[in-house]
C-alpha positions as a LaTeX table, in Angstrom:
\begin{tabular}{lrrr}
\hline
Residue & $x$ (\AA) & $y$ (\AA) & $z$ (\AA) \\
\hline
Unk1 & $-6.65$ & $-9.93$ & 1.91 \\
Unk2 & $-3.28$ & $-11.72$ & 1.89 \\
Unk3 & $-0.31$ & $-9.75$ & 0.62 \\
Unk4 & 2.12 & $-12.66$ & 0.42 \\
Unk5 & 5.11 & $-12.08$ & $-1.83$ \\
Unk6 & 4.92 & $-13.52$ & $-5.34$ \\
Unk7 & 7.13 & $-16.37$ & $-6.52$ \\
Unk8 & 10.16 & $-15.57$ & $-8.66$ \\
Unk9 & 8.36 & $-16.95$ & $-11.72$ \\
Unk10 & 5.45 & $-14.58$ & $-11.24$ \\
Unk11 & 7.69 & $-11.61$ & $-10.47$ \\
Unk12 & 9.59 & $-12.24$ & $-13.71$ \\
Unk13 & 6.28 & $-11.91$ & $-15.59$ \\
Unk14 & 5.35 & $-8.53$ & $-14.10$ \\
Unk15 & 6.79 & $-5.15$ & $-15.08$ \\
Unk16 & 5.98 & $-2.14$ & $-12.90$ \\
Unk17 & 5.41 & 0.97 & $-15.02$ \\
Unk18 & 6.98 & 3.85 & $-13.12$ \\
Unk19 & 5.27 & 6.61 & $-15.07$ \\
Unk20 & 6.19 & 9.46 & $-12.73$ \\
Unk21 & 8.37 & 12.52 & $-13.17$ \\
Unk22 & 10.40 & 12.22 & $-9.97$ \\
Unk23 & 13.14 & 9.70 & $-9.20$ \\
Unk24 & 12.49 & 9.81 & $-5.46$ \\
Unk25 & 8.85 & 8.85 & $-6.04$ \\
Unk26 & 9.87 & 6.19 & $-8.55$ \\
Unk27 & 12.31 & 4.54 & $-6.15$ \\
Unk28 & 9.74 & 4.71 & $-3.34$ \\
Unk29 & 7.22 & 2.87 & $-5.49$ \\
Unk30 & 9.85 & 0.40 & $-6.64$ \\
Unk31 & 10.83 & $-0.48$ & $-3.07$ \\
Unk32 & 7.19 & $-0.85$ & $-2.10$ \\
Unk33 & 6.46 & $-3.21$ & $-5.00$ \\
Unk34 & 9.56 & $-5.44$ & $-4.96$ \\
Unk35 & 7.65 & $-8.41$ & $-3.56$ \\
Unk36 & 5.45 & $-8.61$ & $-6.66$ \\
Unk37 & 7.45 & $-7.15$ & $-9.56$ \\
Unk38 & 10.79 & $-8.25$ & $-10.95$ \\
Unk39 & 10.94 & $-5.73$ & $-13.80$ \\
Unk40 & 10.69 & $-1.93$ & $-13.60$ \\
Unk41 & 9.68 & 0.10 & $-16.65$ \\
Unk42 & 11.30 & 3.47 & $-17.23$ \\
Unk43 & 9.30 & 5.41 & $-19.80$ \\
Unk44 & 9.68 & 8.79 & $-21.42$ \\
Unk45 & 8.39 & 10.72 & $-18.42$ \\
Unk46 & 10.81 & 9.29 & $-15.86$ \\
Unk47 & 13.74 & 9.15 & $-18.28$ \\
Unk48 & 13.21 & 12.80 & $-19.18$ \\
Unk49 & 13.15 & 13.73 & $-15.49$ \\
Unk50 & 16.07 & 11.64 & $-14.25$ \\
Unk51 & 17.93 & 10.22 & $-17.24$ \\
Unk52 & 20.41 & 7.35 & $-16.73$ \\
Unk53 & 20.16 & 7.76 & $-12.95$ \\
Unk54 & 16.70 & 6.20 & $-13.14$ \\
Unk55 & 18.13 & 3.08 & $-14.74$ \\
Unk56 & 21.02 & 2.78 & $-12.29$ \\
Unk57 & 18.84 & 3.32 & $-9.24$ \\
Unk58 & 16.42 & 0.58 & $-10.23$ \\
Unk59 & 19.17 & $-1.87$ & $-11.07$ \\
Unk60 & 20.64 & $-1.19$ & $-7.62$ \\
Unk61 & 17.26 & $-2.15$ & $-6.13$ \\
Unk62 & 17.47 & $-5.53$ & $-7.85$ \\
Unk63 & 15.13 & $-4.91$ & $-10.77$ \\
Unk64 & 15.58 & $-5.74$ & $-14.41$ \\
Unk65 & 15.01 & $-2.46$ & $-16.20$ \\
Unk66 & 12.63 & $-2.17$ & $-19.13$ \\
Unk67 & 13.58 & 1.06 & $-20.90$ \\
Unk68 & 10.48 & 2.07 & $-22.84$ \\
Unk69 & 11.63 & 4.90 & $-25.09$ \\
Unk70 & 10.17 & 3.56 & $-28.37$ \\
Unk71 & 13.23 & 4.72 & $-30.31$ \\
Unk72 & 12.38 & 5.93 & $-33.80$ \\
Unk73 & 14.89 & 8.01 & $-35.77$ \\
Unk74 & 17.41 & 7.48 & $-38.54$ \\
Unk75 & 19.26 & 4.17 & $-38.13$ \\
Unk76 & 22.56 & 5.76 & $-37.09$ \\
Unk77 & 20.94 & 7.73 & $-34.27$ \\
Unk78 & 18.95 & 4.73 & $-33.08$ \\
Unk79 & 22.03 & 2.52 & $-33.11$ \\
Unk80 & 24.15 & 4.97 & $-31.13$ \\
Unk81 & 21.37 & 5.64 & $-28.60$ \\
Unk82 & 20.70 & 1.93 & $-28.13$ \\
Unk83 & 24.45 & 1.38 & $-27.65$ \\
Unk84 & 24.47 & 3.85 & $-24.76$ \\
Unk85 & 21.44 & 2.22 & $-23.16$ \\
Unk86 & 22.92 & $-1.24$ & $-23.54$ \\
Unk87 & 26.03 & $-0.09$ & $-21.69$ \\
Unk88 & 23.83 & 1.27 & $-18.87$ \\
Unk89 & 22.55 & $-2.22$ & $-18.14$ \\
Unk90 & 18.96 & $-2.21$ & $-19.36$ \\
Unk91 & 17.40 & $-5.64$ & $-19.81$ \\
Unk92 & 14.76 & $-4.53$ & $-22.32$ \\
Unk93 & 14.58 & $-1.62$ & $-24.78$ \\
Unk94 & 11.66 & $-0.67$ & $-27.01$ \\
Unk95 & 12.09 & 0.38 & $-30.63$ \\
Unk96 & 9.12 & 1.53 & $-32.71$ \\
Unk97 & 8.45 & $-0.93$ & $-35.52$ \\
Unk98 & 6.98 & 1.87 & $-37.64$ \\
Unk99 & 10.60 & 2.76 & $-38.41$ \\
Unk100 & 10.96 & $-0.40$ & $-40.47$ \\
Unk101 & 13.63 & $-3.06$ & $-40.69$ \\
Unk102 & 16.70 & $-0.77$ & $-40.97$ \\
Unk103 & 15.77 & 1.17 & $-37.84$ \\
Unk104 & 14.96 & $-1.94$ & $-35.83$ \\
Unk105 & 18.11 & $-3.73$ & $-36.92$ \\
Unk106 & 20.21 & $-0.71$ & $-35.99$ \\
Unk107 & 18.66 & $-0.70$ & $-32.54$ \\
Unk108 & 19.21 & $-4.42$ & $-32.08$ \\
Unk109 & 22.87 & $-4.14$ & $-33.05$ \\
Unk110 & 23.55 & $-1.03$ & $-30.99$ \\
Unk111 & 21.92 & $-2.46$ & $-27.89$ \\
Unk112 & 23.88 & $-5.70$ & $-28.14$ \\
Unk113 & 27.22 & $-3.99$ & $-28.75$ \\
Unk114 & 26.72 & $-1.55$ & $-25.88$ \\
Unk115 & 26.06 & $-4.35$ & $-23.42$ \\
Unk116 & 28.89 & $-6.49$ & $-24.79$ \\
Unk117 & 31.42 & $-3.68$ & $-24.54$ \\
Unk118 & 30.39 & $-3.13$ & $-20.91$ \\
Unk119 & 30.66 & $-6.84$ & $-20.10$ \\
Unk120 & 26.94 & $-7.12$ & $-19.41$ \\
Unk121 & 24.41 & $-9.84$ & $-20.29$ \\
Unk122 & 22.73 & $-9.47$ & $-23.66$ \\
Unk123 & 19.58 & $-7.30$ & $-23.36$ \\
Unk124 & 16.42 & $-7.78$ & $-25.40$ \\
Unk125 & 15.23 & $-5.39$ & $-28.09$ \\
Unk126 & 11.43 & $-5.17$ & $-28.26$ \\
Unk127 & 9.59 & $-3.90$ & $-31.32$ \\
Unk128 & 6.47 & $-1.90$ & $-30.51$ \\
Unk129 & 3.79 & $-2.92$ & $-32.99$ \\
Unk130 & 0.57 & $-0.97$ & $-32.31$ \\
Unk131 & $-0.05$ & 1.16 & $-29.24$ \\
Unk132 & $-2.75$ & $-0.16$ & $-26.90$ \\
Unk133 & $-4.38$ & 3.27 & $-27.02$ \\
Unk134 & $-4.81$ & 3.01 & $-30.81$ \\
Unk135 & $-8.23$ & 1.52 & $-31.51$ \\
Unk136 & $-8.21$ & 2.56 & $-35.17$ \\
Unk137 & $-5.09$ & 0.82 & $-36.51$ \\
Unk138 & $-5.87$ & $-1.23$ & $-39.65$ \\
Unk139 & $-5.78$ & $-4.99$ & $-38.99$ \\
Unk140 & $-2.81$ & $-5.59$ & $-41.31$ \\
Unk141 & $-0.47$ & $-3.31$ & $-39.34$ \\
Unk142 & 0.39 & $-5.59$ & $-36.42$ \\
Unk143 & 1.22 & $-8.67$ & $-38.56$ \\
Unk144 & 3.36 & $-6.55$ & $-40.86$ \\
Unk145 & 5.29 & $-5.04$ & $-37.97$ \\
Unk146 & 5.71 & $-8.39$ & $-36.23$ \\
Unk147 & 7.23 & $-9.78$ & $-39.44$ \\
Unk148 & 9.61 & $-6.82$ & $-39.64$ \\
Unk149 & 10.65 & $-7.41$ & $-36.01$ \\
Unk150 & 11.59 & $-10.99$ & $-36.87$ \\
Unk151 & 13.56 & $-9.91$ & $-39.93$ \\
Unk152 & 15.44 & $-7.29$ & $-37.92$ \\
Unk153 & 16.51 & $-9.74$ & $-35.22$ \\
Unk154 & 14.44 & $-8.34$ & $-32.36$ \\
Unk155 & 14.07 & $-10.56$ & $-29.33$ \\
Unk156 & 10.47 & $-9.58$ & $-28.64$ \\
Unk157 & 7.44 & $-7.51$ & $-29.57$ \\
Unk158 & 5.04 & $-5.30$ & $-27.66$ \\
Unk159 & 1.40 & $-5.78$ & $-28.58$ \\
Unk160 & $-2.12$ & $-5.66$ & $-27.18$ \\
Unk161 & $-3.56$ & $-8.82$ & $-25.68$ \\
Unk162 & $-6.05$ & $-9.11$ & $-28.53$ \\
Unk163 & $-3.10$ & $-9.45$ & $-30.94$ \\
Unk164 & $-1.42$ & $-12.29$ & $-29.03$ \\
Unk165 & $-2.88$ & $-15.14$ & $-31.07$ \\
Unk166 & $-1.58$ & $-13.58$ & $-34.29$ \\
Unk167 & 1.75 & $-12.82$ & $-32.62$ \\
Unk168 & 2.25 & $-16.46$ & $-31.62$ \\
Unk169 & 1.69 & $-17.57$ & $-35.20$ \\
Unk170 & 3.79 & $-14.86$ & $-36.84$ \\
Unk171 & 6.67 & $-14.70$ & $-34.37$ \\
Unk172 & 6.52 & $-17.78$ & $-32.12$ \\
Unk173 & 10.08 & $-17.40$ & $-30.85$ \\
Unk174 & 9.78 & $-13.78$ & $-29.78$ \\
Unk175 & 8.96 & $-12.60$ & $-26.27$ \\
Unk176 & 5.45 & $-11.16$ & $-26.13$ \\
Unk177 & 5.08 & $-8.08$ & $-23.92$ \\
Unk178 & 1.58 & $-6.75$ & $-23.19$ \\
Unk179 & 0.80 & $-3.32$ & $-21.73$ \\
Unk180 & $-2.67$ & $-2.01$ & $-20.92$ \\
Unk181 & $-3.28$ & $-4.65$ & $-18.26$ \\
Unk182 & $-6.28$ & $-3.95$ & $-16.06$ \\
Unk183 & $-7.96$ & $-6.19$ & $-13.46$ \\
Unk184 & $-11.56$ & $-7.07$ & $-14.22$ \\
Unk185 & $-13.86$ & $-4.14$ & $-13.47$ \\
Unk186 & $-11.13$ & $-1.51$ & $-13.15$ \\
Unk187 & $-10.84$ & 1.77 & $-15.08$ \\
Unk188 & $-9.25$ & 1.33 & $-18.52$ \\
Unk189 & $-8.12$ & 5.01 & $-18.58$ \\
Unk190 & $-6.81$ & 5.74 & $-22.09$ \\
Unk191 & $-6.13$ & 2.09 & $-22.93$ \\
Unk192 & $-8.75$ & 1.27 & $-25.54$ \\
Unk193 & $-7.40$ & $-2.27$ & $-25.95$ \\
Unk194 & $-6.92$ & $-3.28$ & $-22.33$ \\
Unk195 & $-7.05$ & $-6.85$ & $-21.00$ \\
Unk196 & $-7.12$ & $-8.65$ & $-17.69$ \\
Unk197 & $-4.00$ & $-10.43$ & $-16.43$ \\
Unk198 & $-5.71$ & $-13.80$ & $-16.86$ \\
Unk199 & $-6.71$ & $-13.13$ & $-20.47$ \\
Unk200 & $-3.21$ & $-11.97$ & $-21.38$ \\
Unk201 & $-1.51$ & $-14.99$ & $-19.81$ \\
Unk202 & $-3.97$ & $-17.46$ & $-21.30$ \\
Unk203 & $-3.33$ & $-16.05$ & $-24.78$ \\
Unk204 & 0.44 & $-16.34$ & $-24.47$ \\
Unk205 & 1.82 & $-13.14$ & $-22.92$ \\
Unk206 & 5.29 & $-13.48$ & $-21.43$ \\
Unk207 & 5.56 & $-10.11$ & $-19.67$ \\
Unk208 & 2.70 & $-7.95$ & $-18.41$ \\
Unk209 & 3.18 & $-4.20$ & $-17.94$ \\
Unk210 & 1.23 & $-2.89$ & $-14.96$ \\
Unk211 & 1.03 & 0.81 & $-14.16$ \\
Unk212 & $-1.95$ & 2.81 & $-13.00$ \\
Unk213 & $-3.89$ & $-0.28$ & $-11.93$ \\
Unk214 & $-1.37$ & $-0.47$ & $-9.07$ \\
Unk215 & 0.31 & 2.91 & $-8.74$ \\
Unk216 & $-2.99$ & 4.82 & $-8.63$ \\
Unk217 & $-4.92$ & 2.24 & $-6.61$ \\
Unk218 & $-6.35$ & 3.19 & $-3.22$ \\
Unk219 & $-4.22$ & 0.38 & $-1.79$ \\
Unk220 & $-1.26$ & $-0.28$ & $-4.12$ \\
Unk221 & 0.05 & $-3.20$ & $-2.06$ \\
Unk222 & $-3.31$ & $-4.98$ & $-2.11$ \\
Unk223 & $-3.69$ & $-4.27$ & $-5.84$ \\
Unk224 & $-0.23$ & $-5.64$ & $-6.63$ \\
Unk225 & $-0.78$ & $-8.72$ & $-4.52$ \\
Unk226 & $-4.13$ & $-9.43$ & $-6.19$ \\
Unk227 & $-2.66$ & $-9.12$ & $-9.67$ \\
Unk228 & 0.27 & $-11.39$ & $-8.78$ \\
Unk229 & $-2.14$ & $-13.96$ & $-7.35$ \\
Unk230 & $-4.24$ & $-13.82$ & $-10.53$ \\
Unk231 & $-1.16$ & $-14.32$ & $-12.70$ \\
Unk232 & $-0.02$ & $-17.23$ & $-10.55$ \\
Unk233 & $-3.42$ & $-18.88$ & $-10.91$ \\
Unk234 & $-3.43$ & $-18.32$ & $-14.69$ \\
Unk235 & 0.04 & $-19.86$ & $-15.03$ \\
Unk236 & $-0.99$ & $-22.88$ & $-12.97$ \\
Unk237 & $-4.16$ & $-23.31$ & $-15.00$ \\
\hline
\end{tabular}
């Protein structure tokens, strides 16, 4: 199987989920996957283990950093936390839309001011609508949270692939980020609303979050290359 590096356009569409509790392991994976991923996701596990060093290390490797902390607290706390993360140079930050418009707006404003004060490009605040592990969420929840994200000034939303058609209608200008991506025939793990890369791209996803399908594969390089090739084909089609 060919393991040719992906084009810049494909790499920009793929976020590597570094869901590990060790910065050395995270940077090892990040170096190994640079030919296929342009974005690296730092979630709760890695951020708890390594803190801001995780963000700085991945930026130094040339990645855009997707900080997936799903901030949800009182608006003042969310704003101040987002301000710190904006100053650290993250490109994306998740806020939980369950917090409502005041919480999301506080995160949007804090993130922007933190980056601006540090002389950095404007990052993107992403509202998490419904977790891809949540198969029981009522159907009205995602549309309601997408509408709140628009009102709050978020630049994007995080949703399952099956919600993409609604997302395009409700928030056509927002970036659509889709986790729970699994190649056809692979283990869905705890992602009850998983989708293939092709399905997600065809339904309008802008950024695909890939974790265990690559990091726990028998051959991570081959797995990453295959996913990148599938995304490239879907974009061309």
